[in-house]
N, C-alpha and C positions, 0 to 999 in steps of 0.2 A: 445890609446894603441893598437887598432886593427891593425894599420899599422906595428907594430912590428912582427905580425904573418904573415907568408906566407907559401904556400904549394908548394911542388915540387913533380914531378912524381917519381915513383919507377922504376928504370932501372938497367940493369946489373952493371953499374959503381957505383951505390950507394946502392945496395941491402944489402950490409954489414951493413949499418946504420939501416935498418929494422931488420936484424938479431940481432944486438946489443941491440936495444930497446926491442925486444921481450924477451930477457933474463931477463930484468928488470921487464917487465910487467906481464909475465905469467908463471905459474908453470909447463908449458909443453914445450917440444922442438918440433919445427916444421920441417917437412921434406922438401926435395927439391921440391916436387910437390907444396907445399904451396907457396914457393917463386916463382916458375914458374907461378902459377896461379896469384899471385899478380902482377907480371910483365906483364902477358898477359892481365890483366884487364885494361891495359893502364891508362886512366885518372881516373879510379875508385879507384886506390890505390895511396896514397899520404904520403909523409913525411911532418911533420909540423915543422917549424922553428920559434923560438922566438928570436928576435935580433941575427940572424945568428947561433943560437945553435939548433941542431936537438933535439926536445923534445917530439915528438909524431908521431904516424902513424895510418893510416887506411889501411887495406889490404882487398880487395874484390875479389870475384870470380864470373865470369859471368856464369850462368847456363842456357842452352837451355831447353825450355819446348816445349810442343806440339804446332804446328801451328806457329812456328817461334818466339814465345814469349820467353822473357828472364826473369830470376829472378836474382837479385843481392844478393849474400850471403856475409855478412860482416864477414870475417874470424876473424879479430881482429881490435880493436880500443883501443889505449892507449895513455896516456900522463904521462910523468914523474911527480912524486908526487909534487915537488916544483912548477910546472907550471900548476897544476890543478886549476880550477875555474877562469881561465883567458879567457875563451871562445875558447880555442884551439880545444878541442874535438867537441864542437858545430860547429865550423867553418869547421872541416873535415866532420862531418856528413851532414851538410847543403850542402857542395860541392857535396857529393854523391847523396843526395836527389834532388838537382837542376839538376844535370846531368841526373838523371833517368827520371825526369819529361820532359826533352827536347827530350827524345827518346821514340817514341810511342810504341816500341816493348817491353818495360819493364813493367811487370805486378806488381811486388812487390819486396820488400827488406826484407830480414829476417836474423836472427842471433840467436846464442845460448848464454845464460847467466846463470852462476851458480846460483842456487836458492837462495843462501844467499848473493848475490851481490846486495844489496838494492840500492846503489848509481847508479850502471849501469842501473838497472831496471827503476829507477826514471828518469834518463837521457834520456833513449830511449822513455819512455812514454811521456815525455815532448815534444818530436818531433813527436808524433802521432803513435808510435808503440804500439801494443797490445800483451799481452800474449795469444798465440793461442794453446799451447801444453806444456806438461811437459814430459820430458823423464827421466826415472829412469836409474841410472847407466850409464850416458852418458860419464862421465869423468873417466879415470883410474888414480889411484894413487893420487887423491886429494879428499878432503872431504869438503862439501858433494859432492857425485858423480853425483847428479841430476842437470838437467838444465831446463830452460824455453826456449821455442822457441818464440821469439818476431817477429812480422811481421807488415809491413806497406804496404798497397796497394798503388800503384803509379797510374796505369791506370786501371780503372775498366774494366772487361771483356766486350767486345761488344756483 
C-alpha cells in the first residue's frame, strides 16, 4: 500500500492545496508569512498524496541559530481523518528526519503540540521526540491554550 503514497513539494502553484488542508486540520488561520516560510523551506515542506488525492501536509520553517547551525521548526503536520493510520504522517515526518540527518548544519527539529493532543504527542515520541518545555497560554482562542515543545536532536553539538 505504501506505493499509493507519494510526497510533492510545496510551491507557489500548489500552495492553495496546503491552505485548503489547513482549514480542515487546525482551529487557527495562518498568515502569509507561514506560507512563505513553507515554500522557502524547499524540500522540508511537502504535500502528501494517497492514490492521487491530496490528503496531508507537513510545513516546516528553517531557523538560523548561532554559528551557522539550523533548526527545523515543524509548523504543521496533518492528515485528513479518513486517511490516518495509513503511514502518511509517518512518511512525511521520516522524510524531514532523513533530510535533516543528511545535512550536517541541522542541530534539531522541534514543534509545538497542544497539551491535550495525546495522539500527536504519542506519534512524535514514537519518532524520538521528547517534551522539553510547557508553554502556558501559547494558543489564542482554543482550549486548552497550553502547549508542549517537543524536540529531537539531529546532530549533537560538536
